[in-house]
N, C-alpha and C positions, 0 to 999 in steps of 0.2 A: 507585428505590432500589438502591444498589450495596453488595455486601458480599463477603467472600472465604471460601472453603472450602479447606481444606488436605488433600490426599490423599498422605501421605508427604512426598516432596519437590516435589510438583507443587501449585502455587497455582492456583486456579480462581477467576476473577472472575465473581460471580454479579449479574446485573442483572434486577430484578424490573420488568415492564412490564405494561400493560393489553392482554395477548395471550392467545389461547386455548391455544396449544400451546407446549411447552417446546423449546428448541433448544440443542444442544450443538455448539460449534465449536472447532477447533484452528486457530490463524492464523499465517501467515508474518509476518516471517522467523524468529522465535525459537521458535515453537510455543507461544504464549500460549493458554491454555484460557479460554474464555468460556461461560457457560450464561446464556441468556435464558429467564426462567421467568415464568409469569403471578403476579400479585401475591398471589394466593390460595394458591399452592403453599407448603407448609412447607419448612423448612430440612431437615428429616429426609428428605422425599420427594426433595428435590434431591440430598442426599448419596447415597441409595440410587441414584439414576439415575446419578450420576457414577461410582460404584463399579462399577456393572454395566457400564459403558463404559471402564473403566480401561484393558483391553487395547488397545482401539482408540485411546485418547487417547495412550498410550505409543508405538504404532506410528507415529501421525501426527507427534508430537514428534520421533521419531528421524529421520524423513524430513526435517523442516525443519531440524534441528540438523546434519544431514549435509550440507545444501546448501552448495555452494561460496561462499566469501566473498571479497570484493575484499581485496587486500592493504592495508594501511594507506597512506594517501597523504600524501606530503610536499609536493605542489604544487610540483614543480620540473620543469625541461624533461626531456623524454624519457620521462615517465610516460604510461602508457596510460589514456585517459578514453574514455566512451563517450557518444554522442548518438543517440537513436532506433535503438539496436542496432548502430551502426557504431562502429568502433574509430578513435581519433584520437590522435595524440601531442601531448602538451602542450608548448607552447613559451612559456616566462616571458620577457617582455620588461620590464625595470625602467627606468621613465622618470618624470621629475617632472611627470606628468600625471595626470588623473583615471583611476581604474581603469576598465578595459574588457575584454570578452571577444568574441572574433570567431571564426568558422569559416573557415579558409583551406585549401581542398583537404583534405588528410588531417590537418590540424593544427587543434588549438584553441589559439588565442593568447590568453594571459592577460596583460594590461598592468597592472602594479602599480607603485606608487612604490617607490624603493630601500629595502631593509631592511623591506619589509612582512612581518609575522609569518606563520607557517603558519597559525595559527588565522584570521586576517584573510583569507588566500587562500581558505580553505575556505568562509567566510562568503560571499565573492564568487562562488564556483562555485556553492554551494547556492541563492543568490539568482538566479543565471542560470538554473539548471535549473528552478527554480520558474516563472520567467518563460516558459521554453519550454512548460511544461505549460499555463499560463494562455493562451498564445496558441493552443495546439492545441485546447483543449476547446470553445470556442464552436461551431465548425463541427460537432463531434461531437453536441453537445447539440441543435443545430438538426436534425440527421439522426434522432436516436434519440428525442427527445422526442415527435415526431409519431407515429413507429411504435409507441411504447409507449403513447401517450395519456397522457402525464404531463409535467409541467414543474417543473423544479427551481426553487426560489425564488432560489438563488444557489449558487455553487460556490466552494470554496476549494482552493488548491493549497499544500501545506505539507510539511515533513519529518515522516514518520511512522515510528516505529521498529517497530511491530508489525503494522501492517496496510498494505495497498496502497490501500485507500479505506474510507470509512465514510459513513454517512448519518444524518440526524436526520429521520426520517419526519414527525414532528409539525410541525416547521418548515419542512420541504421543502427542506433543505440537503444538499449533498454535499460530502465533502472527499476529495481525492486526493493520494496521496503524490507529492512532487515527484520522487523517484527514478525514477518512471515515464518521465521523459524520457530516461533511459539505456536504456530497453528498446525492443524493436521497437514501432513505432506500433499494431499490432494488440493489444498488451498493454494500452496506454492505452484503446483503444476498448472492450476487454472490460470493463475496470474501470468505464468510464463506464456502459456498458449494466448492469452488475451493480448499481451503486449506484442507478441510476434505477428499476430493478425493485424494489429495496428500498423506494422511495417508495410503491409499490403493495402489496407484501408484505414486511413486515419481517423475517420469518424465512426460513430455507432449506428450507421445507417443500415438499410435492409441488406446490403451486400455484406457487410460485417457480421451481422446476426446469422446469415445463411452460412457464412464461412465457419462461424463458431459451431453452428448446429451440426454441420457436416463433420468437422474435425472432433469436437467433443460434445456429444449429444446431451450429456447431463451438465453442461456448464452453468446453466442458471441455477441448478441445485447447489453447486459448489459455491457460486456467488452468494446465494442466500445464507449458506453455511458460514461463510467467512464473515458476512455482515451481521450475523447473529452473535458470534463469539465476542467475548470482552476485548476492548481495545485498552491501550496503554493509558495510564493515567497521565494527564497533562494539565498544566496551568493555561487555561484558555483566554487569558486576559488580553493577549495581543491579537 
């Protein structure tokens, strides 16, 4: 069950689950606030918890909101775009052929039909980044599922505005932000491990932290690295 709690100008998403402990999190890139609470926990108790952590919430949100943003993209030749942490210059080729994207040395070549709109170019690029993640993940799952002793039923790569990844522990599914294809490969690997660990422990409690420490001792470094890197330009009006 999902509900919302308002703390001044901060909206908190409250998700009640069949869990033992409450978890409060602030998530990139916009600093969204989420509380996962046991189904039996009252709204009053959740509010008291949120208020007691208000200073920490504001500190985390400030850090995320100060994070560098990519400039708005027009998808024209000469723009900088990134793949696995490396910078490429975009070259747009207008031809009466099927659209395609290719990596050529230090360039990303976007082939489109003449007069293709910016919105369509963005869709093509987003789909391409999604495919990069989908191609990279199977080998990571093969590596980490055996180490963690867990298996994902399936994974999805999709554009996500507020998270780098998520999981549905009940269904055994994990979702990954397609923008991870723009970041260094170790960032994608960290998120894969993070979400697989959540299939075992849904919250960020001591058990989860201990699991991550054993499996990937430098995971917190990768988290800081990911959260320092520029995030996609978005219109944050909604």
